[in-house]
C-alpha positions in Angstrom: 61.4 92.9 32.8 63.8 95.7 31.8 63.2 97.3 35.2 63.9 93.9 36.8 67.3 93.4 35.1 68.4 96.9 35.9 67.3 96.4 39.4 69.1 93.1 39.7 72.3 94.8 38.4 71.9 97.6 41.0 71.6 95.1 43.8 74.8 93.2 42.7 76.6 96.5 42.1 75.8 97.9 45.5 76.7 94.7 47.3 80.1 94.4 45.5 81.1 98.0 46.0 80.1 98.1 49.7 81.2 94.7 50.7 84.4 94.4 48.6 86.8 94.2 51.5 84.7 91.4 53.1 84.4 89.6 49.7 88.2 89.6 49.5 88.6 88.2 53.0 85.6 85.9 53.6 84.4 82.9 51.7 80.8 83.4 52.8 80.7 86.9 51.5 82.1 85.7 48.2 79.4 83.0 48.0 76.7 85.7 48.7 78.2 87.8 45.9 78.2 84.9 43.5 74.6 84.0 44.4 73.5 87.5 43.6 75.5 87.5 40.4 73.8 84.3 39.3 70.4 85.8 40.1 71.3 88.8 38.0 72.3 86.5 35.2 69.1 84.6 35.4 67.0 87.8 35.3 69.1 89.0 32.4 68.3 85.9 30.4 64.6 85.9 31.2 64.2 89.4 29.9 64.9 88.0 26.4 63.0 84.6 26.7 63.0 83.9 22.9 63.6 80.6 21.2 65.7 81.1 18.1 64.4 80.2 14.7 67.4 78.0 14.0 66.9 76.1 17.3 63.8 74.5 15.9 65.8 72.8 13.2 67.8 71.0 15.9 64.6 70.3 17.8 63.2 68.5 14.8 66.3 66.4 14.5 66.2 65.6 18.2 62.5 64.7 17.9 63.3 62.2 15.1 66.1 60.7 17.2 63.7 60.2 20.2 61.1 58.7 17.8 63.6 56.2 16.6 64.1 57.6 13.1 67.7 58.6 13.6 69.4 62.1 13.3 67.4 63.1 10.2 65.2 66.2 9.4 62.8 64.1 7.2 62.3 60.4 7.7 64.4 58.5 5.3 66.6 61.5 4.2 70.1 61.6 5.5 70.9 65.3 5.3 73.1 66.9 8.0 71.3 70.2 8.3 72.6 70.9 11.8 76.1 71.8 13.0 75.7 71.2 16.8 75.8 67.5 17.2 76.4 67.5 21.0 73.6 69.9 21.7 71.2 67.9 19.5 72.0 64.7 21.5 71.7 66.6 24.8 68.1 67.5 23.8 67.2 64.1 22.4 68.2 62.1 25.4 65.7 63.6 27.9 62.9 63.2 25.3 63.8 59.6 24.5 64.4 58.5 28.1 61.7 60.5 30.0 59.4 62.0 27.4 60.6 65.5 28.3 59.4 68.3 26.1 62.3 69.3 23.8 61.6 73.0 24.0 61.5 73.0 27.8 64.7 70.9 27.9 66.5 73.3 25.6 65.5 76.4 27.6 66.5 74.8 30.9 69.8 73.4 29.7 70.7 76.7 28.0 70.0 78.7 31.1 72.0 76.3 33.2 74.9 76.4 30.8 74.9 80.2 30.9 74.9 80.2 34.7 77.7 77.6 34.5 79.7 80.0 32.3 79.3 82.7 34.9 80.7 80.3 37.5 83.5 79.1 35.3 84.5 82.7 34.7 85.0 82.9 38.5 86.9 79.6 38.6 89.1 80.3 35.6 90.3 83.7 36.8 91.1 82.4 40.2 93.1 79.5 38.8 95.1 81.7 36.4 95.9 84.2 39.2 96.7 81.4 41.6 99.0 79.9 39.0 101.0 83.3 38.8 100.8 84.3 42.5 101.1 80.9 44.1 98.0 81.7 46.2 94.3 82.3 45.2 92.8 85.8 45.0 89.2 84.8 44.7 87.7 88.3 44.8 89.0 88.8 41.2 86.8 85.9 40.1 83.7 87.7 41.4 84.5 90.6 39.2 84.8 88.4 36.2 81.6 86.6 37.0 79.7 89.9 37.2 81.1 91.0 33.8 80.1 87.7 32.1 76.6 87.9 33.6 76.2 91.3 32.1 77.2 90.2 28.6 74.2 90.8 26.4 74.8 88.3 23.7 75.2 85.4 26.1 72.1 86.5 28.0 70.1 86.8 24.8 70.9 83.2 23.8 70.8 81.7 27.3 67.2 80.5 26.9 67.2 80.5 23.1 67.4 76.8 22.6 70.6 77.1 20.6 74.0 75.6 21.4 75.5 79.1 22.1 75.6 78.8 25.9 77.0 75.3 25.9 79.7 76.5 23.5 80.7 79.4 25.7 80.7 77.1 28.8 83.0 74.6 27.0 85.4 77.3 25.9 85.8 78.6 29.5 86.0 75.0 30.7 89.0 74.5 28.4 90.8 77.5 29.9 89.9 76.5 33.4 91.4 73.0 32.7 94.6 74.4 31.2 95.0 76.7 34.2 94.7 73.6 36.4 97.3 71.8 34.3 94.8 69.1 33.1 95.5 68.8 29.4 93.6 65.6 29.0 90.4 67.2 30.4 91.1 70.2 28.1 91.4 67.8 25.1 88.0 66.3 26.0 86.4 69.7 26.3 87.9 70.9 23.1 86.4 67.8 21.4 83.0 68.6 22.9 83.3 72.2 21.7 84.1 71.0 18.2 81.1 68.7 18.3 79.0 71.7 19.5 80.0 74.3 16.9 82.4 74.0 13.9 84.5 77.0 15.1 85.5 74.8 18.0 88.1 73.4 15.5 89.9 76.7 15.7 90.1 76.4 19.5 91.5 72.9 19.1 94.3 74.2 16.8 95.1 77.1 19.1 95.2 75.0 22.2 97.3 72.3 20.5 99.8 74.8 19.3 99.9 76.4 22.8 100.7 73.1 24.5 103.4 72.3 22.0 105.1 75.6 22.5 104.7 75.2 26.3 106.4 71.8 26.0 109.2 73.3 23.9 109.8 75.9 26.6 109.9 73.3 29.3 106.7 74.5 31.0 105.0 71.2 30.3 106.2 67.7 29.5 105.6 66.3 26.0 103.0 64.0 27.6 100.8 67.1 28.0 100.1 67.7 24.2 100.0 64.0 23.7 97.4 63.6 26.4 95.4 66.5 25.1 95.4 65.0 21.6 94.4 61.6 22.8 91.6 63.1 25.1 90.2 64.8 22.0 90.5 62.0 19.6 88.7 59.6 21.8 85.5 61.5 21.0 86.2 63.3 17.7 87.6 60.3 15.8 84.5 58.0 16.2 82.2 60.9 15.7 83.9 61.9 12.4 83.9 58.3 11.2 80.2 57.9 12.0 79.3 61.2 10.2 81.3 60.2 7.1 79.5 56.9 7.0 76.0 58.0 7.9 75.8 61.2 5.9 78.5 60.4 3.3 80.3 63.7 3.7 82.5 65.5 6.1 81.2 69.1 6.4 77.5 69.6 7.5 75.2 71.2 4.9 74.5 74.1 7.3 78.2 75.0 7.3 78.4 75.1 3.5 75.4 77.5 2.9 77.3 80.8 3.4 80.0 79.7 1.0 77.6 79.9 -1.9 78.3 83.6 -1.6 81.6 84.9 -3.2 84.4 85.6 -0.7 84.5 89.5 -1.1 80.8 89.8 -0.6 80.9 87.4 2.4 83.7 89.2 4.1 82.1 92.6 3.5 78.9 91.2 5.2 81.1 89.9 8.0 82.8 93.2 8.6 79.4 94.9 8.9 78.4 92.2 11.4 81.6 92.8 13.4 81.3 96.5 13.3 77.8 96.5 14.7 78.9 94.2 17.4 81.9 96.5 18.2 79.7 99.5 18.7 77.4 97.8 21.2 80.3 96.0 23.0 82.8 98.8 23.3 83.3 98.2 27.1 84.4 94.6 26.5 86.6 95.6 23.6 88.2 98.2 25.8 88.9 95.5 28.4 90.6 93.4 25.8 92.7 96.3 24.6 93.7 97.2 28.1 94.6 93.6 28.8 96.8 93.4 25.6 98.6 96.6 26.5 99.2 95.8 30.2 100.1 92.1 29.8 103.7 92.8 28.4 104.6 94.9 31.5 107.3 93.8 33.9 109.3 91.6 31.7 112.1 91.1 34.2 111.8 88.9 37.4 109.0 86.7 36.2 108.7 83.3 37.7 108.0 80.3 35.5 104.5 80.1 36.9 103.8 83.7 36.2 105.1 83.3 32.6 102.7 80.4 32.2 99.8 82.4 33.5 100.6 85.2 31.1 100.9 82.8 28.2 97.5 81.4 29.0 96.0 84.9 29.0 97.5 85.6 25.6 95.9 82.4 24.4 92.5 83.7 25.5 93.0 87.0 23.7 94.2 85.3 20.5 91.3 82.9 20.7 88.9 85.9 20.8 90.6 87.5 17.8 90.6 84.2 15.8 87.0 83.5 16.5 86.0 87.0 15.4 88.1 86.6 12.2 86.3 83.3 11.5 82.9 85.0 11.9 84.0 87.7 9.5 85.1 85.2 6.9 81.9 83.2 7.5 79.9 86.3 6.7 78.2 86.8 10.1 74.6 85.8 10.8 71.1 87.0 10.2 70.0 86.5 13.8 69.9 89.5 16.2 72.3 90.1 19.1 75.4 88.7 17.4 75.0 85.0 18.3 78.2 83.9 16.6 80.3 86.4 18.6 78.7 85.6 22.0 82.0 83.9 23.2 84.0 87.1 22.7 82.9 89.3 25.6 83.3 86.5 28.2 86.7 85.7 26.9 87.8 89.3 27.0 86.3 89.8 30.5 88.1 86.7 31.9 91.4 87.7 30.2 91.3 91.3 31.4 90.5 90.4 35.1 93.2 87.8 35.0 95.7 90.4 33.8 94.7 92.6 36.7 95.1 89.8 39.2 98.5 88.7 37.8 99.9 92.2 37.8 98.6 92.9 41.3 100.2 89.6 42.5 103.5 90.5 40.9 103.7 94.1 42.2 105.6 94.9 45.3 103.5 95.9 48.3 103.4 99.6 48.8 104.6 101.1 52.2 101.6 103.3 52.1 98.2 101.6 51.6 96.1 103.1 48.9 92.4 102.5 49.5 91.4 104.0 46.2 93.6 101.4 44.4 92.0 98.6 46.3 88.6 99.7 44.9 89.7 99.9 41.3 88.7 96.3 40.4 85.1 96.4 41.8 84.5 100.0 40.5 85.6 99.0 37.0 83.6 95.8 37.1 80.5 97.6 38.3 80.9 100.4 35.7 81.5 98.2 32.7 78.9 95.7 33.6 76.4 98.5 34.0 77.3 99.8 30.5 76.9 96.3 29.2 73.4 96.0 30.7 72.3 99.4 29.3 73.5 98.3 25.8 71.8 95.0 26.2 68.3 96.4 27.0 68.4 99.6 25.0 70.3 98.8 21.8 67.9 98.3 18.9 70.0 95.3 17.8 69.7 93.6 21.1 66.5 93.4 23.1 64.3 95.1 20.6 65.6 93.0 17.8 65.1 89.8 19.7 61.6 90.7 20.6 60.7 91.4 17.0 62.3 88.1 16.1 60.1 86.5 18.8 57.0 87.9 17.2 58.1 86.5 13.8 58.8 83.1 15.3 55.4 83.0 17.0 53.8 83.6 13.6 55.8 80.9 11.9 54.8 78.6 14.7 51.1 79.3 14.0 51.7 78.6 10.3 53.5 75.4 11.1 50.7 74.1 13.4 48.1 75.0 10.8 49.9 73.1 8.1 50.5 70.1 10.4 46.8 69.7 11.2 45.2 70.4 7.8 47.7 69.2 5.2 47.5 65.6 4.2 50.3 63.5 5.8 53.3 63.0 3.6 52.8 66.4 1.9 56.1 68.2 1.0 56.5 71.8 2.2 59.2 74.0 0.9 60.1 77.1 2.9 62.9 79.6 3.4 62.5 79.3 7.2 62.4 75.6 8.1 62.8 76.2 11.8 59.7 77.0 13.9 57.4 76.1 11.0 58.9 72.6 10.5 59.1 71.6 14.2 55.5 72.6 14.9 54.2 71.1 11.6 55.3 67.7 12.9 57.3 64.9 11.4 54.4 63.6 9.3 55.2 66.4 6.8 58.3 66.5 4.6 60.0 69.9 5.0 62.7 71.1 2.6 64.6 74.3 2.9 65.0 76.2 -0.3 68.3 77.8 1.0 70.0 74.5 1.5 69.4 74.1 5.3 67.8 70.7 5.0 68.3 69.9 1.4 71.4 69.4 -0.7 72.3 73.0 -1.7 73.2 72.3 -5.3 69.9 70.7 -6.2 66.8 72.7 -7.2 64.1 71.9 -4.6 61.2 72.9 -6.9 62.2 70.7 -9.9 63.4 67.7 -7.9 61.0 67.5 -4.9 57.8 69.0 -6.4 56.6 70.4 -3.1 52.9 70.3 -2.4 53.0 73.9 -1.0 55.6 76.6 -0.8 55.6 79.0 2.2 57.6 81.9 0.9 57.7 84.0 4.1 60.5 83.8 6.6 59.3 86.5 8.9 55.6 85.7 9.5 52.6 87.4 8.1 52.3 90.5 5.8 50.1 93.5 6.3 48.5 93.3 2.8 47.3 90.6 0.4 50.0 89.7 -2.2 49.2 87.7 -5.3 52.6 87.9 -6.9 54.2 84.5 -7.7 57.9 83.8 -7.7 59.1 83.1 -11.3 60.6 79.8 -10.2 57.2 78.6 -9.2 55.1 80.2 -11.9 55.0 77.3 -14.4 53.7 74.6 -12.0 52.1 76.5 -9.0 49.2 78.8 -8.2 49.0 81.6 -5.7 46.7 81.1 -2.7 46.2 83.8 -0.1 44.8 83.4 3.5 43.8 85.9 6.1 44.3 85.2 9.8 40.8 85.4 11.2 40.1 88.4 13.4 43.3 90.2 12.2 44.6 92.1 9.2 47.4 89.6 8.8 47.9 87.9 5.4 49.8 84.8 4.3 50.7 84.0 0.7 51.5 80.4 -0.3 52.1 78.7 -3.6 50.1 75.5 -4.2 51.1 72.9 -6.9 48.6 73.2 -9.7 47.6 69.5 -9.7 46.6 69.5 -6.0 45.3 73.1 -5.7 41.7 72.1 -5.8 42.0 69.5 -3.0 44.5 71.3 -0.7 42.9 74.7 -0.7 39.6 73.5 0.8 41.5 71.4 3.4 43.5 74.5 4.5 40.4 76.7 4.4 38.7 74.3 6.8 40.8 75.7 9.6 38.9 78.2 11.8 42.1 80.3 12.2 42.8 80.9 8.5 40.3 81.9 5.7 41.1 81.5 2.0 40.6 84.8 0.1 41.0 84.3 -3.7 43.2 86.8 -5.6 41.3 89.3 -7.7 40.9 88.2 -11.3 
């Protein structure tokens, strides 16, 4: 698959370089370039093909909604362990209406959202440049689409089952709406972004402030920020009221988990997260830096429309910086490929290409044509997208990290299926990784996350819930038998170790002492796992 994604990029790159004059002049050639770019994006996503561990938490909520139990992780327990309401509903509806498989729906919708983000990059750039120049320059949009298709973080999470692609799609949709002067639509999309990921609230604040400033400067009427606010409140207000009533709190439990760590430690972890992202995404950061340097040029002679386009580009750049700052304060994320920063490269790509289009439209035509200058945009897009693809497939924190994550997830899935079949219904399972395990164990088991993902974070799971079994691994099997028990479980639990038949893979669990004699034979009945007592 690595050869396939590099090959797909080579096809797009060759086509764009050779046919650029025709792409600029002919709609059919642009359609062909976009089709090839979408194909490249699809191959780039398929090379990862890994469902994220966290996605399965949302899947379990969606399953309970489809089963009529409501948006809960365990039946009868109202804990908001998700932070992506809109995505959860998007997965639950096909299951409830048509019986569609949730995993398949998540993969298909994520891939489609990623392809939609590539197309919206094309649309957004064209609208921004047309706003400044008074006429479209659609070839610029092709370059932006190619850069977004090459963004490794977006591709890694395209088919991951998470809300990341939808969030990126909504962000670009907001800017496309603003460029088209449709603030009410922008307000609705900002509301959807907030309902998809908590950091969408930052986008709401930035867009609201931008519209107010635009109204103060006379670029918009005051009905624009009012319409934007009303468009957003139509969805956010009832959603917030429902959450406060149903869950009896405002912030989701999943959002509060990182704040158990003190601020200096959290920010230090966030800086390490951002620095790793910066090393792999140097090309996109360079684009953002160049855009920020070039944007203030030609202060004199600007038309009101050009000033509006420049202001919108500044909003994109500021949004990228604010989202990155929020992730640093949040403390980053344990998942590979920098999921929380996935919107940054597309934003920087769209902003940088828009700057080029705006400056090109504003410059006076030269009496001497410069063919080399006309090839600057496609050459830069091809080069930087190529570097992004190389980083995507060869960086140890990208494809290699996601593949290792895939292997761990597959093992947690096996463990979950095993528990779901052989544990008595109603058993309580505590785990530090309540994703793949919980979804594949089925809703007949009660799953509690010991890190607060699905349980109130300030309550001790062991002392309050008395789990039947504790699965202490969050990365699959171990290579050796381990009979060491966690001190928190030592008083009431016993160690039980199982070997995966036909392998040298081991799993250690803790069984509650009063059910050990009945649960151990039930689990040992499985042909896939064999109980091996610990040495005396």
